[in-house]
N, C-alpha and C positions, 0 to 999 in steps of 0.2 A: 490247735493251730496258731501260728504267729498272728498277732494282732487281736486275739480274743481277750476278753476281760474275765478276770478271776476275782470274784467277790467273796469276802470272808469277814468274820468278826475280827476283833483285835486280840485274839488269843495269842499266847506266847509262841506257839509254833509259827503262826502267820507273820508275826512281827520280828521274828529272829532274822539276823543278818544273813545266815546261810540260806534260809528258805527264800527270802526276797531276792537274793543274788541269783539263785537257780531260776526263779520265775522270770526275772529280767533277762537272763541269758537266753531264754527261749522266746523272747519277744512278746511276752504276755503282759497285759496291762493289769496292774494291781488296783483293786478297789476294796475299801474297807468301810464298814459301818462306823459311824461316829461313836465315840466313847459314851457308854451309858445309854445308848439308844437301840435296844434290841429290835424295835419295830422296823428298823432299816432292813432287817433280814427276813421280815415276814413273808415277802413274796417268794424268795428262794426257798425258805423253809417249807412253805406250802407246796411248792413244786416238788421238792425232794420227798415230802410225805406222799404225794400222789404217785411219784415215780416208784418209790419202794413198795407201796401197798398194791399198786396195779401191775407190778412186774415181779420183782424179787420175792415178795411174800406170797403173792397169788400163785406164782409158779413154783413156789418152794425152792428157789435158787439159793441154797445155803453154802454149797461147796462148788465153786466155779473158777474159771480162769479169767485172766485180765481181758483176753479177747472176747469172751462171752459177755463180760460186764460192759465193755466198750460197745459191742453190737447192740446189747439190750438198751443202753442209754441212748445211743444214736437213733435206734428205731422208735423209742418212746418219744424223743424230742420231735421227730417227724409226725408221729401220731398225735401228740399233744397240740402241736401248732396247726396241723392241717385237718385233722379228723375229729378229735375229741371236742364235743360241744360243751359250753359252759353257761350256766344259768345267768351269771353276771354279765355275759356278753350277748344277751338276748338269744340264748340257745344256738349260738354259732361257735365255730372254732375261732381261735385268735386271728388266723389269716383271713377268714371270711369277714370277721368283724372289722379288721383294718381296711378291707376293700370297700366297706360302706363309707368309711371316713374320706376316701379319695374322691 
């Protein structure tokens, strides 16, 4: 959706003029890790690992459609933020944990 942020590393695909132009045309905000600092990507890499292992690999989704991928990711994001508890968040979901801070 417009106004969302797309984070990536500084790989050649993501830094290419054509790719960046397409992203900007869609109203998406580009975000890139700093050069030589792969730790910037640690959070999203961890999320992607959980997403893949708890959905695609677990359900053996190897041959699928774009619509199924989009639905799977959207459902998982809702699950991850509202239901899935995390030890580092005192055994609460991210939404529950944020509510404590308010």
